[in-house]
C-alpha positions in Angstrom: -108.5 -80.6 117.2 -109.1 -81.5 120.9 -107.2 -85.0 120.4 -104.0 -83.1 118.9 -104.0 -81.0 121.8 -104.1 -83.5 124.7 -101.3 -85.2 122.7 -99.3 -82.1 122.7 -99.8 -82.0 126.5 -99.2 -85.3 127.1 -95.7 -85.1 125.4 -95.0 -82.0 127.2 -96.0 -83.7 130.6 -94.0 -86.5 129.7 -90.8 -84.7 128.9 -91.4 -82.8 132.1 -91.7 -86.2 134.2 -88.8 -87.7 132.3 -86.7 -84.3 133.8 -88.1 -84.8 137.4 -87.2 -88.6 137.6 -84.0 -87.3 137.6 -83.2 -85.9 141.2 -79.3 -86.4 140.9 -77.5 -84.5 138.0 -74.3 -85.7 136.9 -71.9 -83.6 135.1 -68.5 -84.9 133.6 -66.4 -83.1 136.3 -69.0 -82.1 138.8 -71.6 -83.9 140.8 -74.6 -81.5 141.9 -77.3 -82.7 144.1 -80.7 -80.6 145.4 -82.1 -80.6 148.6 -85.8 -79.6 149.0 -87.0 -77.0 151.3 -89.9 -78.1 153.3 -93.1 -76.6 152.5 -94.8 -74.0 154.3 -98.5 -75.5 154.2 -97.9 -79.1 154.2 -94.5 -79.6 155.6 -93.5 -81.8 152.9 -89.7 -82.0 152.1 -90.4 -82.3 148.2 -89.5 -78.6 148.1 -89.5 -76.7 144.9 -89.0 -78.4 141.8 -85.4 -78.6 140.6 -85.8 -77.8 136.8 -84.7 -75.3 134.4 -87.3 -71.9 133.8 -88.2 -73.4 130.4 -89.9 -76.4 132.0 -91.2 -74.3 134.6 -92.8 -72.0 132.0 -94.3 -75.4 130.4 -95.7 -76.5 133.5 -97.5 -73.2 133.9 -98.9 -73.3 130.3 -100.2 -77.0 131.3 -101.8 -75.1 134.6 -103.2 -72.1 132.7 -105.0 -74.5 130.0 -106.3 -76.7 132.7 -107.8 -73.6 134.4 -109.4 -72.3 131.3 -110.9 -75.7 130.1 -115.0 -75.9 130.4 -114.1 -78.7 133.5 -110.8 -78.2 135.0 -111.4 -81.4 137.4 -112.2 -83.5 134.4 -109.2 -82.3 132.2 -107.0 -82.4 135.3 -108.1 -86.3 135.8 -107.7 -87.1 131.8 -104.0 -85.4 132.0 -102.9 -87.5 135.3 -104.7 -90.8 133.8 -102.9 -90.4 130.6 -99.5 -90.0 132.3 -100.0 -92.3 135.0 -100.1 -89.9 137.7 -102.2 -89.6 140.5 -104.5 -86.6 140.1 -104.0 -85.1 143.6 -99.9 -85.5 143.1 -100.5 -83.6 139.4 -102.2 -80.9 141.3 -99.9 -80.5 144.2 -97.1 -80.3 141.5 -99.0 -77.4 139.2 -99.7 -75.6 142.4 -96.0 -75.6 143.9 -94.8 -74.7 140.5 -97.3 -71.6 140.5 -96.0 -70.6 143.8 -92.5 -71.2 142.7 -93.1 -68.6 139.8 -94.7 -66.1 141.8 -91.8 -66.1 144.4 -89.6 -65.9 141.5 -91.3 -63.0 139.7 -92.4 -61.2 143.0 -95.9 -60.9 141.9 -99.3 -62.5 141.3 -97.8 -64.7 138.5 -98.5 -64.2 134.7 -98.7 -61.1 132.9 -100.2 -59.3 136.3 -96.8 -60.2 137.9 -94.4 -59.1 135.4 -96.8 -55.6 135.2 -95.5 -55.1 139.0 -91.9 -56.0 138.5 -91.9 -53.5 136.0 -93.4 -50.8 137.8 -91.9 -47.2 138.6 -91.9 -47.8 142.4 -90.3 -51.2 142.3 -87.8 -49.8 139.6 -86.8 -46.6 142.0 -86.5 -49.3 145.0 -84.2 -51.5 143.0 -82.2 -48.6 141.7 -81.9 -47.2 145.2 -80.9 -50.5 146.6 -78.5 -50.9 143.9 -76.9 -47.6 144.6 -76.4 -48.6 148.3 -74.8 -51.7 147.6 -72.6 -50.0 145.3 -71.5 -47.5 147.6 -71.2 -49.9 150.5 -68.8 -51.9 148.4 -66.8 -48.6 146.9 -66.4 -47.7 150.7 -65.2 -50.9 151.8 -62.7 -50.7 148.9 -61.9 -46.8 149.0 -62.6 -45.6 152.3 -60.7 -42.2 152.0 -62.7 -41.5 148.5 -65.8 -42.7 150.4 -65.6 -40.2 153.3 -64.8 -37.4 150.9 -67.9 -38.3 148.6 -69.9 -38.3 151.8 -68.7 -34.9 153.0 -69.4 -33.5 149.6 -73.0 -34.9 149.7 -73.7 -33.6 153.0 -72.4 -30.5 152.3 -74.6 -29.9 149.0 -77.7 -31.1 151.3 -76.9 -28.5 153.7 -76.4 -25.7 151.2 -79.7 -26.8 149.4 -81.7 -26.4 152.9 -79.9 -23.5 154.4 -79.6 -21.3 151.7 -83.3 -20.1 151.1 -83.7 -19.8 154.6 -80.6 -18.3 156.4 -78.3 -17.6 153.5 -76.2 -20.4 154.6 -75.2 -19.3 158.1 -71.6 -20.2 158.9 -71.1 -18.6 162.2 -73.4 -17.5 164.8 -71.2 -15.1 166.7 -67.8 -14.3 167.9 -66.2 -17.6 168.5 -69.3 -19.9 167.6 -68.6 -22.5 165.3 -65.7 -21.0 163.8 -63.4 -20.2 166.8 -61.5 -17.6 164.5 -64.9 -15.8 163.6 -65.6 -12.3 164.2 -69.3 -12.0 164.2 -72.4 -13.6 162.5 -71.7 -14.3 158.9 -73.5 -15.9 156.0 -72.2 -16.8 152.7 -75.2 -15.5 150.7 -77.1 -12.5 151.3 -79.4 -13.7 154.2 -83.1 -13.2 153.7 -85.3 -10.6 155.2 -87.6 -13.1 157.0 -84.4 -14.6 158.7 -83.2 -11.2 159.7 -86.8 -9.9 161.2 -87.1 -13.4 163.1 -83.7 -13.0 164.6 -84.3 -9.5 165.7 -87.4 -10.3 167.6 -86.2 -13.4 169.1 -85.1 -14.3 172.6 -81.6 -14.5 171.9 -81.1 -11.0 170.4 -82.8 -10.0 173.7 -80.5 -11.3 175.8 -77.2 -9.6 174.1 -75.5 -6.9 175.7 -73.7 -3.8 174.6 -70.3 -4.7 173.1 -68.5 -1.4 174.0 -66.4 -2.2 177.2 -67.1 0.6 179.8 -69.3 3.0 177.5 -73.0 3.3 177.7 -75.2 3.6 174.6 -74.9 7.0 173.3 -71.8 8.3 174.9 -69.8 8.5 171.8 -72.2 10.6 169.9 -72.6 13.1 173.0 -68.7 13.4 172.8 -68.7 13.7 169.1 -69.7 17.1 167.6 -70.5 16.3 163.8 -71.4 20.2 163.3 -67.7 21.0 163.8 -66.7 24.8 162.7 -64.5 23.0 160.1 -65.6 24.0 156.5 -64.5 20.4 155.4 -67.3 19.1 157.4 -70.1 21.0 155.6 -69.1 19.7 152.3 -71.1 16.9 150.8 -69.6 13.4 150.8 -67.6 11.2 153.1 -64.8 12.8 155.3 -62.8 11.9 158.3 -63.1 14.6 160.6 -60.0 15.7 162.8 -60.7 14.5 166.5 -60.0 16.6 169.6 -57.8 15.1 172.3 -60.8 14.7 174.5 -62.5 12.6 171.6 -59.5 10.6 170.9 -59.7 9.2 174.6 -62.7 7.5 173.3 -63.0 7.4 169.7 -60.6 5.6 167.1 -62.3 6.2 164.0 -65.1 8.8 163.0 -66.6 8.5 159.5 -69.4 11.5 158.2 -71.3 11.0 155.3 -73.6 14.2 154.2 -75.9 14.1 151.4 -77.9 17.1 150.2 -81.6 16.5 149.3 -82.2 18.3 146.0 -85.9 19.5 147.1 -85.8 22.2 144.0 -87.2 19.3 142.0 -90.4 19.8 144.0 -90.7 23.3 143.1 -93.7 24.2 140.7 -93.2 25.0 137.0 -93.8 28.2 135.5 -97.0 27.5 134.2 -98.3 26.5 137.8 -96.3 29.7 139.2 -98.6 31.6 136.9 -101.8 29.8 138.3 -100.7 30.5 141.7 -100.0 33.8 140.9 -103.4 34.4 139.7 -105.0 33.0 142.7 -102.9 35.0 144.9 -103.9 38.1 142.8 -107.7 37.3 143.3 -107.3 36.7 147.1 -105.4 40.0 147.6 -107.6 42.4 145.4 -107.7 44.7 148.3 -104.0 44.9 148.7 -101.9 47.3 146.5 -99.4 44.9 145.3 -97.7 45.0 142.1 -97.0 42.1 140.0 -93.4 41.5 140.8 -94.0 42.0 144.3 -96.7 39.3 144.5 -94.8 36.8 142.2 -91.8 37.1 145.0 -94.0 36.2 147.7 -95.7 33.2 145.5 -92.1 32.4 145.1 -91.0 32.2 148.5 -94.0 30.3 149.9 -93.4 27.5 146.9 -89.9 27.4 148.4 -91.0 27.1 152.0 -93.8 24.4 151.1 -91.0 22.2 149.1 -88.7 22.5 152.2 -91.3 21.6 154.7 -92.5 18.7 152.8 -89.0 17.4 152.1 -88.1 17.9 155.7 -91.3 16.0 156.9 -90.7 13.1 154.7 -87.2 12.7 155.9 -88.5 12.8 159.6 -91.1 10.0 158.7 -88.3 8.1 156.8 -86.4 8.1 160.1 -89.0 7.2 162.3 -90.1 4.3 160.0 -86.6 2.9 159.9 -86.3 3.0 156.0 -82.9 3.2 155.5 -81.9 0.9 152.7 -85.1 1.2 150.3 -82.9 2.3 147.5 -79.3 0.7 147.8 -77.6 1.1 144.4 -77.1 -2.1 142.4 -76.5 -4.8 143.5 -79.0 -4.1 146.3 -78.3 -6.8 148.6 -75.0 -5.3 149.5 -76.5 -3.2 152.7 -79.8 -4.2 154.6 -81.3 -2.8 157.4 -84.0 -4.6 159.2 -85.6 -2.9 162.4 -88.3 -4.1 165.1 -90.2 -1.2 166.2 -89.7 2.6 166.5 -90.1 5.3 169.0 -88.4 4.0 172.1 -85.4 2.7 173.2 -86.1 -0.9 173.5 -85.9 -0.6 169.4 -83.6 -3.0 167.8 -82.2 -3.7 164.3 -79.7 -5.8 162.2 -77.3 -4.4 159.8 -75.9 -6.5 157.1 -73.0 -5.4 154.9 -71.1 -7.6 152.4 -67.2 -8.1 153.2 -68.0 -7.3 156.9 -68.2 -10.7 157.6 -65.6 -14.0 157.9 -64.0 -14.7 154.5 -65.3 -11.4 152.8 -69.0 -12.4 153.1 -72.1 -11.2 154.7 -71.5 -9.8 158.1 -74.7 -9.3 160.6 -74.5 -6.6 163.3 -76.8 -6.6 165.9 -77.9 -2.6 166.9 -80.0 -1.1 169.6 -81.5 2.4 169.9 -79.6 4.5 172.4 -81.6 7.8 171.6 -84.1 9.4 169.3 -84.8 13.1 168.9 -86.7 15.1 166.7 -87.6 18.8 166.6 -88.6 21.7 164.2 -85.2 21.4 162.3 -83.7 18.5 163.4 -84.1 14.9 163.9 -82.1 11.8 164.6 -81.5 8.1 165.9 -78.5 6.8 167.6 -77.7 2.9 167.5 -75.0 1.3 169.6 -73.7 -2.0 168.8 -74.4 -5.4 170.5 -72.4 -8.5 171.3 -72.2 -11.0 168.1 -71.5 -8.1 165.4 -68.3 -7.4 163.5 -67.4 -3.8 165.3 -67.8 -1.8 168.6 -69.3 1.5 168.3 -72.0 3.8 167.2 -74.3 4.6 164.0 -76.0 7.7 164.0 -78.5 8.8 161.3 -79.9 12.1 161.4 -81.4 15.1 158.9 -81.3 18.9 159.4 -83.0 21.8 157.9 -81.1 25.1 157.3 -83.3 27.8 156.3 -81.8 30.6 158.4 -78.0 30.2 157.4 -75.7 33.0 156.1 -77.5 35.4 153.6 -75.0 33.7 151.0 -76.1 30.2 151.1 -79.6 29.0 150.2 -81.8 26.8 152.2 -81.1 23.3 152.4 -82.0 20.1 153.9 -79.1 17.6 154.7 -78.9 13.9 155.4 -76.1 13.1 158.0 -74.8 9.3 158.7 -72.1 9.2 161.4 -70.2 6.0 162.5 -68.2 6.2 165.7 -65.8 3.3 166.7 -64.9 3.2 170.3 -61.3 3.2 171.3 -59.9 -0.4 171.9 -62.5 -1.9 170.1 -63.2 -3.8 167.0 -63.1 -1.5 164.0 -64.0 -1.9 160.1 -62.2 -1.5 157.2 -62.1 2.2 156.5 -62.6 1.8 153.0 -65.7 -0.6 153.7 -67.2 1.9 156.2 -66.9 4.6 153.9 -69.1 2.5 151.2 -71.6 1.8 154.0 -72.3 5.1 154.9 -72.4 6.6 151.8 -75.1 3.8 150.4 -77.0 4.5 153.5 -77.0 8.5 153.0 -77.8 8.0 149.2 -80.6 5.5 150.3 -82.1 7.8 152.7 -82.2 10.8 150.3 -83.6 8.8 147.4 -86.4 7.5 149.8 -87.2 11.0 151.2 -87.5 12.3 147.6 -90.0 9.5 146.7 -92.1 9.8 150.0 -92.3 13.9 149.2 -93.3 13.2 145.4 -95.9 10.7 147.0 -97.4 13.2 149.5 -97.4 16.3 146.7 -98.9 14.0 144.2 -101.7 13.0 146.7 -102.1 16.7 147.4 -102.5 17.7 143.9 -104.8 14.7 143.3 -106.9 16.2 146.2 -106.9 19.7 145.1 -107.8 18.4 141.9 -110.8 16.6 142.9 -112.1 19.4 145.3 -111.4 22.0 142.4 -113.8 19.8 140.3 -116.4 19.0 143.1 -116.4 22.7 143.7 -116.9 23.7 140.2 -119.6 20.8 139.6 -121.4 22.4 142.7 -121.3 25.9 141.2 -122.8 24.4 137.7 -125.4 22.9 139.4 -126.2 26.0 141.4 -126.0 28.4 138.3 -128.3 25.7 136.5 -130.9 25.6 139.1 -130.8 29.3 139.5 -131.6 30.0 135.1 -134.3 27.3 135.6 -136.1 29.4 138.2 -135.4 32.6 136.5 -136.9 31.0 133.1 -139.8 29.7 135.1 -140.6 33.1 136.7 -140.5 34.8 133.4 -143.0 32.2 131.9 -145.2 32.7 134.7 -144.9 36.5 134.4 -145.9 36.3 130.4 -148.7 33.8 131.2 -150.1 36.7 133.8 -150.1 39.2 131.0 -151.2 37.2 128.4 -154.6 36.5 130.7 -154.8 39.9 131.8 -154.8 40.9 128.3 -157.4 38.4 127.3 -159.7 38.6 130.3 -160.3 42.5 130.9 -164.1 42.4 131.5 -164.2 39.4 134.0 -164.3 39.5 137.4 -162.1 36.7 138.2 -158.8 36.4 139.5 -155.6 35.2 137.8 -154.3 31.8 139.0 -150.9 30.9 137.8 -151.5 27.1 137.4 -154.0 27.9 134.8 -156.7 25.7 136.1 -160.2 27.3 136.3 -163.0 26.1 138.6 -165.9 24.6 136.8 -169.2 26.6 137.3 -170.9 25.8 140.3 -168.6 23.2 141.4 -165.8 22.9 143.9 -162.8 25.5 143.5 -159.9 23.4 142.7 -156.4 24.7 143.1 -157.7 27.5 145.9 
């Protein structure tokens, strides 16, 4: 078996040597020669072997068989002697062939080299390199198409990066990147975090008021939204008529009124009956009939509901919660404020279709004045540079409990938009939608906050009632036990007296008698 293997090896080696002996390859129509590269280790110019891949693989198999033999040196010597080759020359030839194969395969040779070639990172590198080469060739052949493709790729990359961060900001202010821009604009609805960071940034602090020749709050002082016209008292949006004095500084005024339906917070009939019983118990000494007492209970319930709703509305204005319940889609209007309670407060108002190309416009605002009283609360914002209109936005709530005898008590949310004369103005239809959505959202927030407060009060009342009843039960239980113990002691005393009529001893409630002649326990 060994002899047959050696014969096969000798045959393969003879074929290889016969091929290597022909340094010049002649073709019928072309003569090709091979110039060897100098070896990096020995400096020899013998260079890589000019042979086919098939012959290289055969030499690699021979190299592997010699390496796997029990005595590689002796095997190499036998193969070299059988073919009349110097063992050193044969070893150099096999080593050079192994190195050339490794360089061609890009690995460590054999199965390991092929595994590295087919690894995922190398495949990705090949794919990326191929795409780059194709792109370079295509750009050279078709420069216009390559430019369009590059712009499209950059646009997609910018959209993917900017959409979750700032809603794809296309204009940072009037002029800006777009020379025809009217103000800050985003293609998508800007995230709340972006608006908060923008409002708290130094760039926002450097913005000045956009109204020329007017101070913040001047338009609201001039305009009287509590006009005597009956139309101004109606619910909804209306454009009030301006006086001559107002027209000199105001070009447009919009007022949205929304009445808060506090009646939904009134107690039910069953709850009124319970309140009536409690009031009746607390006023036993007063001579009041049931009808008058029920009327007092209902009036108190109305007053409590009105006060609860008004206080909730005041808290909503103080917390700047103006866009919590915008009708779907809710991203059409956003209001993000920084701080509350002083004139340094700033805010950003976002309205869809207010920006360039009917996209989302961002309007910087700053507080001009804030007022709170027993029946009225308001906050006034004026516009800053970099927005889309010049004017003021006033949000207020008023309580009317001392009105005409024919009218019921009411709480009204009022949103007023004033545009300065000669300043940039909004589309009337868009402005009407904006003030309407703000008024509706504030009304819903007020009712929600009032319900939450009422629920907490009811839970607290129920808890106090349960605690009170539990304490009463404990006192009654302790009293009953003490009374039973006293009755038992009295029965024991009567029984002792009945059984010990002639004895001179005294009754002891414990029933423990001292032993004769011993110490008196229990004395």
